[in-house]
N, C-alpha and C positions, 0 to 999 in steps of 0.2 A: 473547479480546478482551472487555473489559467496557465497553460503551457506556453513558455516563451513570454513570460509576464512583462518584460521590458519596463515601461514606466509604471505599470500597475493599473493602467486605465481600465482594463476589463474587470479587474478585481474591484475597483472603485465602483464601476457601474453595477456589478453584481450586488455589492453591499447596498447600494442605493435602491436596488430593486427588491431587497429583502433577504438576500442570502445570509444565513447565520454562520456559516463556516466557509472559509475561503483558504485555498492553498494556491500559491503562485510559485512557479519554478522557472528559473532561467539559468542558462549556462554561464552567463556573464555576471561576475560578482558586483560590478559597478551597477548593472541594471537592478539587481536585488536591493542594493543600498538605496538607489533612487526610488524604486517602488516603495520601499519602507517609508521613506520621507513623504512621498506623495500620498500614501494611505493615511498617515498621521495628519497631514495637512487637510485632508478631506474628511476627517472625523471618523474614519473606520476604526472601530474598537480593536486594539491589538489582540485581545483575547479571542477574537473571531477570525484572526488571519495568521497564517503561517507562510512565510516566504523562505524559499530554500534555493541555494545555488546547486544546480545539478543538471544532468542531461535527460531531458524529456521526462519519462516516468520512472527513471532509475531511483530506487529507494522509496518510492511511494507505494505504500501497502494499504491504501484506503480505497473505498469506492465512492463515486461521486454521482450526483443527479445530473450535473452538467459539466462537460469538459469543453473549454474553448481554446482555440489555438489560432492566432493570427500570425502565421509564420510562412515561410516559403514552401513551395510544393514538395521539394525533396525531403524536407524535415517532417512535413505532414505524413508523407509516405513511410518514413522511418518510424513515426509515432504510432501509426495505425495498428500494427500487430499487438501492441500492448494494451490497446483500448478495452478489449473485452474483459480484462481483469480489473480495470480501473473504473469502468462505467457501469453503474447499477442497471439491472434489468428495468426497462422503461425509460432509461436515461437518454439524454440528448448530447450529441457531439456536434459542435459548431466550429467550422474551420474557414479561414479566409487567408488572403495573401497569395491566392492562386491566380496565375495569369490565365486568361480565357482559353488559350490553346492547350492547357493542361487539364481542363475540366474532365474530359472522358477518362483520362488516366487516374485521376483521383476518385471519381465516382466508381470506377471499376475496382480499385483497391479497397474502397469502403465496403463494397459488396463482398469482396473476397474475405474481408475481416469478419463478416457476419452481421454487419450493421445494414440498416435499410435507409438509403438516401431518401430524405423526405422533401427537401426543397433545395433548388439551385438558383441562385440569384447572380446576375451579372450587372455590373455598373462600371462603365468606362473601362472595359477590358479586364476588370478585376472580378473575381468570383468568390462567393461565399456559399458554403454548403452546410445544411443541417441534416444530420443523420440520427436515427434512433436505434436503440438496442432493444430487441424483442424480449 
């Protein structure tokens, strides 16, 4: 699951890494249209991918092994409460787009959601966090 799919780059990467089912969601209809074109250009089979225009996990009633979100901190914080129902037990949540000064806030919110922060990486003041669901 790619939340805030934008250009679809994370879905393309997931497909190339072997993901057989992809769902991308973005609030922007133009982003969904662009992601659709980019997936086709990169040979991602359309039967493996569903792109939807929507807000975060609204209307998503599936569970995923991996949920990725490269979006702003405030949007990640809004997304977190819905993760336990969308992330399979043993699944991984990967988020980025976080500025370094917001790291503790996001890690704390991840813990409050019941997920276990596994890795925090900082590069040039940008932060990526991987968390697991027990």
